[in-house]
C-alpha positions as a Markdown table, in Angstrom:
| # | Residue | x | y | z |
|---|---|---|---|---|
| 1 | Met | 30.8 | 1.5 | 13.9 |
| 2 | Pro | 29.0 | 3.5 | 11.2 |
| 3 | Ser | 30.3 | 3.0 | 7.7 |
| 4 | Leu | 32.2 | 5.8 | 5.9 |
| 5 | Lys | 29.3 | 6.2 | 3.5 |
| 6 | Lys | 26.8 | 6.8 | 6.4 |
| 7 | Gln | 29.2 | 9.2 | 8.1 |
| 8 | Ile | 29.5 | 11.2 | 4.9 |
| 9 | Gln | 25.7 | 11.2 | 4.5 |
| 10 | Lys | 25.3 | 12.6 | 8.0 |
| 11 | Ile | 27.8 | 15.3 | 7.4 |
| 12 | Tyr | 26.2 | 16.2 | 4.1 |
| 13 | Lys | 22.8 | 16.4 | 5.8 |
| 14 | Phe | 24.1 | 18.5 | 8.6 |
| 15 | Ile | 25.6 | 21.0 | 6.1 |
| 16 | Leu | 22.4 | 21.1 | 4.1 |
| 17 | Asp | 20.3 | 21.7 | 7.3 |
| 18 | Ile | 22.5 | 24.7 | 8.1 |
| 19 | Leu | 22.5 | 26.2 | 4.6 |
| 20 | Phe | 18.9 | 25.3 | 3.8 |
| 21 | Pro | 17.0 | 24.7 | 7.1 |
| 22 | Val | 13.8 | 22.6 | 6.9 |
| 23 | Arg | 10.7 | 24.7 | 7.0 |
| 24 | Cys | 7.0 | 23.8 | 7.2 |
| 25 | Leu | 5.5 | 23.6 | 3.7 |
| 26 | Ser | 2.5 | 25.6 | 4.8 |
| 27 | Cys | 3.4 | 28.2 | 7.4 |
| 28 | Gly | 7.2 | 28.3 | 7.0 |
| 29 | Lys | 8.0 | 27.5 | 10.6 |
| 30 | Glu | 11.5 | 26.2 | 10.9 |
| 31 | Gly | 12.3 | 22.6 | 12.1 |
| 32 | Lys | 9.8 | 20.3 | 10.3 |
| 33 | Trp | 8.5 | 19.8 | 6.8 |
| 34 | Ile | 4.9 | 19.9 | 8.2 |
| 35 | Cys | 4.5 | 21.3 | 11.7 |
| 36 | Gly | 2.0 | 19.8 | 14.1 |
| 37 | Asp | -0.5 | 22.7 | 13.8 |
| 38 | Cys | -0.5 | 22.6 | 10.0 |
| 39 | Leu | -0.7 | 18.8 | 9.9 |
| 40 | Ala | -3.9 | 19.0 | 12.1 |
| 41 | Thr | -5.6 | 21.2 | 9.4 |
| 42 | Ile | -5.6 | 18.3 | 6.9 |
| 43 | Glu | -9.1 | 16.9 | 7.4 |
| 44 | Leu | -9.8 | 13.2 | 7.1 |
| 45 | Ile | -12.6 | 12.1 | 4.7 |
| 46 | Lys | -15.7 | 11.7 | 7.0 |
| 47 | Asn | -18.0 | 10.0 | 4.5 |
| 48 | Pro | -16.2 | 7.2 | 2.6 |
| 49 | Thr | -17.6 | 6.0 | -0.7 |
| 50 | Cys | -17.4 | 3.0 | -2.9 |
| 51 | Pro | -14.2 | 3.3 | -5.0 |
| 52 | Lys | -16.0 | 2.3 | -8.2 |
| 53 | Cys | -19.4 | 4.1 | -8.3 |
| 54 | Gly | -19.1 | 6.7 | -5.5 |
| 55 | Lys | -22.0 | 5.6 | -3.4 |
| 56 | Pro | -21.7 | 6.1 | 0.4 |
| 57 | Ser | -19.9 | 3.0 | 1.7 |
| 58 | Lys | -18.5 | 2.2 | 5.2 |
| 59 | Tyr | -14.7 | 2.3 | 5.3 |
| 60 | Gly | -14.5 | 2.7 | 1.5 |
| 61 | Lys | -15.7 | -0.8 | 0.8 |
| 62 | Phe | -16.8 | -1.7 | -2.7 |
| 63 | Cys | -20.7 | -1.7 | -2.6 |
| 64 | Ala | -22.6 | -4.9 | -3.4 |
| 65 | Glu | -23.1 | -4.0 | -7.0 |
| 66 | Cys | -19.4 | -3.2 | -7.6 |
| 67 | Ser | -17.7 | -5.8 | -5.4 |
| 68 | Phe | -17.6 | -8.4 | -8.1 |
| 69 | Lys | -15.5 | -6.0 | -10.3 |
| 70 | Ser | -12.5 | -6.0 | -7.9 |
| 71 | Arg | -10.2 | -8.4 | -6.0 |
| 72 | Met | -10.1 | -5.8 | -3.2 |
| 73 | Thr | -12.6 | -5.4 | -0.4 |
| 74 | Gly | -12.2 | -1.7 | -0.5 |
| 75 | Ile | -9.9 | 1.4 | -0.7 |
| 76 | Met | -9.5 | 3.6 | 2.3 |
| 77 | Val | -8.7 | 7.2 | 1.2 |
| 78 | Ala | -7.4 | 9.3 | 4.0 |
| 79 | Ala | -8.0 | 12.9 | 2.8 |
| 80 | Ser | -8.9 | 15.0 | -0.2 |
| 81 | Tyr | -6.3 | 15.7 | -2.9 |
| 82 | Asp | -7.9 | 19.2 | -3.1 |
| 83 | Asp | -6.2 | 20.0 | 0.2 |
| 84 | Lys | -3.4 | 22.2 | -0.9 |
| 85 | Leu | -0.9 | 21.2 | 1.8 |
| 86 | Leu | -1.5 | 17.5 | 1.3 |
| 87 | Gln | -1.1 | 18.0 | -2.5 |
| 88 | Lys | 2.1 | 20.0 | -2.1 |
| 89 | Ser | 3.5 | 17.5 | 0.5 |
| 90 | Ile | 2.9 | 14.5 | -1.8 |
| 91 | His | 4.4 | 16.3 | -4.8 |
| 92 | Thr | 7.4 | 17.4 | -2.8 |
| 93 | Met | 8.1 | 13.9 | -1.4 |
| 94 | Lys | 7.8 | 12.2 | -4.8 |
| 95 | Tyr | 9.3 | 14.7 | -7.2 |
| 96 | Lys | 11.7 | 16.7 | -5.0 |
| 97 | Phe | 12.8 | 13.5 | -3.3 |
| 98 | Val | 12.1 | 14.5 | 0.3 |
| 99 | Lys | 11.9 | 11.1 | 1.9 |
| 100 | Asp | 11.4 | 12.7 | 5.4 |
| 101 | Leu | 7.9 | 13.8 | 4.5 |
| 102 | Ala | 6.8 | 10.1 | 4.8 |
| 103 | Lys | 6.9 | 10.4 | 8.6 |
| 104 | Pro | 4.3 | 13.2 | 9.1 |
| 105 | Leu | 2.2 | 11.9 | 6.2 |
| 106 | Ser | 2.0 | 8.5 | 7.7 |
| 107 | Lys | 0.2 | 10.0 | 10.7 |
| 108 | Ile | -2.7 | 10.8 | 8.4 |
| 109 | Leu | -2.8 | 7.1 | 7.4 |
| 110 | Val | -2.7 | 6.1 | 11.1 |
| 111 | Lys | -5.7 | 8.3 | 11.9 |
| 112 | Thr | -7.5 | 6.7 | 8.9 |
| 113 | Leu | -6.8 | 3.2 | 10.1 |
| 114 | Asn | -7.8 | 4.0 | 13.6 |
| 115 | Ser | -11.1 | 5.7 | 12.7 |
| 116 | Asn | -12.1 | 3.2 | 10.0 |
| 117 | Leu | -11.0 | -0.1 | 11.4 |
| 118 | Leu | -10.9 | -0.1 | 15.2 |
| 119 | Asp | -14.6 | -0.7 | 15.3 |
| 120 | Ser | -14.6 | -3.3 | 12.6 |
| 121 | Gln | -13.7 | -7.0 | 12.4 |
| 122 | Ile | -10.7 | -6.3 | 10.2 |
| 123 | Leu | -8.3 | -5.9 | 13.1 |
| 124 | Ala | -9.4 | -9.2 | 14.5 |
| 125 | Asn | -7.7 | -10.8 | 11.5 |
| 126 | Lys | -4.0 | -11.1 | 10.9 |
| 127 | Leu | -2.8 | -7.9 | 9.2 |
| 128 | Val | 0.2 | -7.3 | 7.0 |
| 129 | Tyr | 1.2 | -4.1 | 5.2 |
| 130 | Ile | 2.5 | -4.4 | 1.6 |
| 131 | Pro | 3.8 | -1.2 | 0.0 |
| 132 | Val | 3.1 | -0.9 | -3.7 |
| 133 | Pro | 6.6 | -1.7 | -5.2 |
| 134 | Leu | 8.6 | 0.3 | -7.7 |
| 135 | His | 10.5 | -1.2 | -10.5 |
| 136 | Thr | 14.2 | -1.2 | -9.9 |
| 137 | Lys | 14.8 | 1.4 | -12.6 |
| 138 | Arg | 12.3 | 3.9 | -10.9 |
| 139 | Leu | 13.7 | 3.1 | -7.5 |
| 140 | Lys | 17.3 | 4.0 | -8.6 |
| 141 | Trp | 16.0 | 7.2 | -10.1 |
| 142 | Arg | 14.1 | 8.4 | -7.0 |
| 143 | Gly | 16.3 | 6.8 | -4.5 |
| 144 | Phe | 13.5 | 5.5 | -2.4 |
| 145 | Asn | 10.0 | 4.0 | -2.6 |
| 146 | Gln | 7.5 | 6.5 | -1.1 |
| 147 | Ala | 5.0 | 3.7 | -0.4 |
| 148 | Gln | 7.7 | 1.7 | 1.4 |
| 149 | Glu | 8.6 | 4.8 | 3.5 |
| 150 | Leu | 5.0 | 5.3 | 4.5 |
| 151 | Ser | 4.7 | 1.6 | 5.4 |
| 152 | Tyr | 7.8 | 1.9 | 7.6 |
| 153 | Trp | 6.4 | 4.7 | 9.7 |
| 154 | Leu | 3.0 | 3.0 | 9.9 |
| 155 | Asn | 4.8 | -0.1 | 11.3 |
| 156 | Asn | 6.7 | 2.2 | 13.6 |
| 157 | Gln | 3.4 | 3.6 | 15.1 |
| 158 | Leu | 1.0 | 0.6 | 14.9 |
| 159 | Lys | 3.4 | -2.3 | 15.0 |
| 160 | Ile | 1.7 | -4.1 | 12.1 |
| 161 | Pro | 4.3 | -6.1 | 10.1 |
| 162 | Thr | 5.4 | -4.7 | 6.7 |
| 163 | Arg | 6.5 | -7.2 | 4.1 |
| 164 | Gln | 8.5 | -6.1 | 1.0 |
| 165 | Asp | 9.4 | -9.6 | -0.1 |
| 166 | Ile | 5.9 | -10.7 | -1.2 |
| 167 | Leu | 5.0 | -8.4 | -4.1 |
| 168 | Val | 7.5 | -7.4 | -6.8 |
| 169 | Arg | 7.2 | -5.1 | -9.9 |
| 170 | Ser | 8.4 | -7.2 | -12.7 |
| 171 | Lys | 7.5 | -4.8 | -15.5 |
| 172 | His | 8.9 | -1.3 | -16.0 |
| 173 | Thr | 6.0 | 1.0 | -17.0 |
| 174 | Gln | 5.3 | 4.6 | -17.9 |
| 175 | Pro | 4.3 | 6.6 | -14.8 |
| 176 | Gln | 0.5 | 6.4 | -14.4 |
| 177 | Met | 0.2 | 10.1 | -13.6 |
| 178 | Gln | 1.4 | 10.9 | -17.1 |
| 179 | Ile | -1.4 | 8.9 | -18.7 |
| 180 | Lys | -4.9 | 10.5 | -18.9 |
| 181 | Ser | -6.9 | 7.7 | -20.5 |
| 182 | His | -8.3 | 5.2 | -18.1 |
| 183 | Leu | -8.1 | 2.4 | -20.6 |
| 184 | Val | -4.4 | 3.2 | -21.4 |
| 185 | Arg | -3.6 | 3.3 | -17.7 |
| 186 | Arg | -5.0 | -0.2 | -17.2 |
| 187 | Lys | -3.2 | -1.5 | -20.3 |
| 188 | Asn | 0.1 | 0.2 | -19.1 |
| 189 | Ile | 0.0 | -1.5 | -15.7 |
| 190 | Lys | -1.4 | -4.8 | -16.7 |
| 191 | Asn | 0.5 | -7.9 | -15.3 |
| 192 | Ala | 3.2 | -5.6 | -13.9 |
| 193 | Phe | 3.3 | -7.3 | -10.5 |
| 194 | Gln | 4.0 | -10.8 | -9.2 |
| 195 | Cys | 3.5 | -12.5 | -5.8 |
| 196 | Thr | 6.7 | -14.2 | -4.9 |
| 197 | Asn | 5.9 | -15.5 | -1.4 |
| 198 | Pro | 2.3 | -16.6 | -1.4 |
| 199 | Lys | 2.4 | -18.7 | 1.7 |
| 200 | Val | 3.0 | -15.7 | 3.9 |
| 201 | Val | -0.3 | -14.0 | 3.0 |
| 202 | Lys | -2.6 | -16.9 | 2.9 |
| 203 | Asp | -5.6 | -16.2 | 5.2 |
| 204 | Lys | -4.1 | -12.8 | 6.1 |
| 205 | Thr | -5.7 | -9.3 | 5.7 |
| 206 | Ile | -3.5 | -7.4 | 3.3 |
| 207 | Ile | -3.3 | -3.6 | 3.3 |
| 208 | Leu | -1.8 | -2.3 | 0.2 |
| 209 | Ile | 0.0 | 1.1 | 0.9 |
| 210 | Asp | 0.4 | 3.8 | -1.7 |
| 211 | Asp | 0.5 | 7.6 | -1.7 |
| 212 | Val | -2.3 | 8.3 | -4.2 |
| 213 | Cys | -4.6 | 6.5 | -6.6 |
| 214 | Thr | -6.5 | 7.8 | -9.5 |
| 215 | Thr | -8.3 | 5.1 | -11.5 |
| 216 | Ser | -7.0 | 2.5 | -8.9 |
| 217 | Ala | -5.5 | 0.5 | -11.7 |
| 218 | Thr | -2.2 | 0.0 | -9.9 |
| 219 | Leu | -3.9 | -1.2 | -6.7 |
| 220 | Glu | -6.1 | -3.5 | -8.7 |
| 221 | Glu | -3.2 | -5.1 | -10.5 |
| 222 | Cys | -1.4 | -5.6 | -7.1 |
| 223 | Ala | -4.5 | -7.2 | -5.7 |
| 224 | Lys | -4.9 | -9.5 | -8.8 |
| 225 | Ala | -1.3 | -10.8 | -8.2 |
| 226 | Leu | -2.0 | -11.4 | -4.5 |
| 227 | Tyr | -5.4 | -12.9 | -4.9 |
| 228 | Gln | -4.1 | -16.2 | -6.0 |
| 229 | Ala | -2.4 | -16.6 | -2.6 |
| 230 | Lys | -5.8 | -16.7 | -1.0 |
| 231 | Pro | -5.6 | -13.9 | 1.5 |
| 232 | Lys | -8.6 | -13.2 | 3.7 |
| 233 | Glu | -9.1 | -9.7 | 2.5 |
| 234 | Ile | -7.2 | -7.1 | 0.4 |
| 235 | Trp | -7.6 | -3.4 | 1.1 |
| 236 | Gly | -6.0 | -0.4 | -0.4 |
| 237 | Leu | -4.8 | 2.5 | 1.8 |
| 238 | Val | -3.8 | 5.8 | 0.2 |
| 239 | Leu | -3.3 | 9.4 | 1.3 |
| 240 | Ala | -5.6 | 10.8 | -1.4 |
| 241 | Arg | -7.4 | 10.0 | -4.6 |
| 242 | Val | -6.9 | 12.2 | -7.6 |
| 243 | Gln | -10.2 | 12.7 | -9.4 |
């Protein structure tokens, strides 16, 4: 039997839906935060590049010259942050606390994984999703972890396991988006993560999930913490990259 708290939440949501019906962020059609027609207008990146130098690179792998600078194999970026609907959706999810946007946005990540990886060797390996964790203070403030929600819906569609018990954020940091300097970003996030269950990811291919990246400092620190566990590969997967 549902708990009293869940029953109250359902009633509260029902009242909100009546008073403030959900409408598509683009066309205004009632019923969904992003309707199917508008979601289809968000174009996937067709020509991935090396995350470091920007040279054309299959799947978003680090090129030969840049690969030694990262613990990751590459970063798959789904779409352009210049897309106004995608930008608005990400901002609404994170800063207006609309958790339900993770479901339609995850479909963009699914398309990216399918188009980038189905013809590669990556899916022949054992895969595991790891959402970039939030510190408990930030989690309490927002009420949910957007990366975790995206991972949940990815798992729902592709049935690849999601693990939230492997990587923890042990250091409370200033939000990266508030910092303009690349050097200060890296210093801010340095040693912020710990791998707490290394045996689980040994010889696995890890896909780190996040909403956006800018300098990739957060993903790099996550990868650094996980690298000691000797995974087969570490990839980043994000909705967009802020240039």
